[in-house]
C-alpha positions, -999 to 999 in steps of 0.1 A, spaced: 91 107 -163 109 83 -139 107 108 -110 70 112 -115 64 75 -112 87 72 -83 67 99 -65 34 83 -75 45 49 -63 57 63 -29 25 83 -24 2 54 -33 22 31 -10 17 56 18 -20 57 10 -22 19 9 -5 15 42 -26 42 59 -59 27 46 -47 -9 54 -40 3 89 -75 18 92 -91 -14 78 -72 -39 100 -63 -20 132 -94 -28 152 -121 -54 145 -155 -38 138 -185 -58 148 -204 -71 118 -174 -69 95 -149 -96 85 -119 -77 70 -87 -94 60 -56 -86 41 -59 -98 5 -22 -101 -2 -10 -134 13 26 -122 18 15 -91 36 -11 -111 56 17 -134 67 39 -104 76 12 -88 97 5 -121 115 43 -126 121 53 -90 131 20 -73 140 2 -48 119 22 -17 127 56 -34 125 46 -53 94 36 -20 77 69 -5 87 88 -35 73 67 -33 41 74 4 38 112 -2 41 112 -30 16 92 -9 -8 115 21 -5 145 -2 -9 131 -18 -40 123 17 -55 158 29 -46 173 -2 -63 151 1 -93 160 38 -98 197 34 -93 205 1 -110 220 0 -145 206 -34 -151 173 -21 -165 167 5 -192 147 36 -183 116 25 -201 116 -9 -182 120 10 -149 90 32 -157 70 2 -168 77 -16 -135 67 15 -115 35 18 -135 26 -18 -127 34 -12 -90 14 20 -90 -16 5 -107 -18 -25 -84 -12 -3 -53 -38 22 -66 -63 -7 -69 -56 -17 -33 -61 19 -22 -95 22 -39 -106 -11 -23 -94 0 11 -111 34 8 -144 17 -1 -140 -6 28 -132 21 54 -160 42 41 -186 14 42 -174 4 77 -176 40 89 -140 43 100 -130 68 74 -117 101 89 -145 119 70 -172 95 81 -183 117 111 -185 148 89 -218 138 72 
């Protein structure tokens, strides 16, 4: 069960970072898009979007590695924390997908 939620968390984090990049990479006339997470917003302002996303990815992977290898937490707590992370990250992905679709920057936008 733990491996399933580790994989889900990593996949959703990748999807979040990809869709965040699509949303924030280039301003689109008529759209005011911003990062909703104030910590990530600060990181992107400080390090730039690409570097900020890389730092965020490394921190996330480090946190997942710590969580899965530590003996401080019981297995059910580890899964519970990963579920919370997956749900919040999944929510961000859904919002980002809606935004890139509405802005017309989704990779599938030109296919219709």
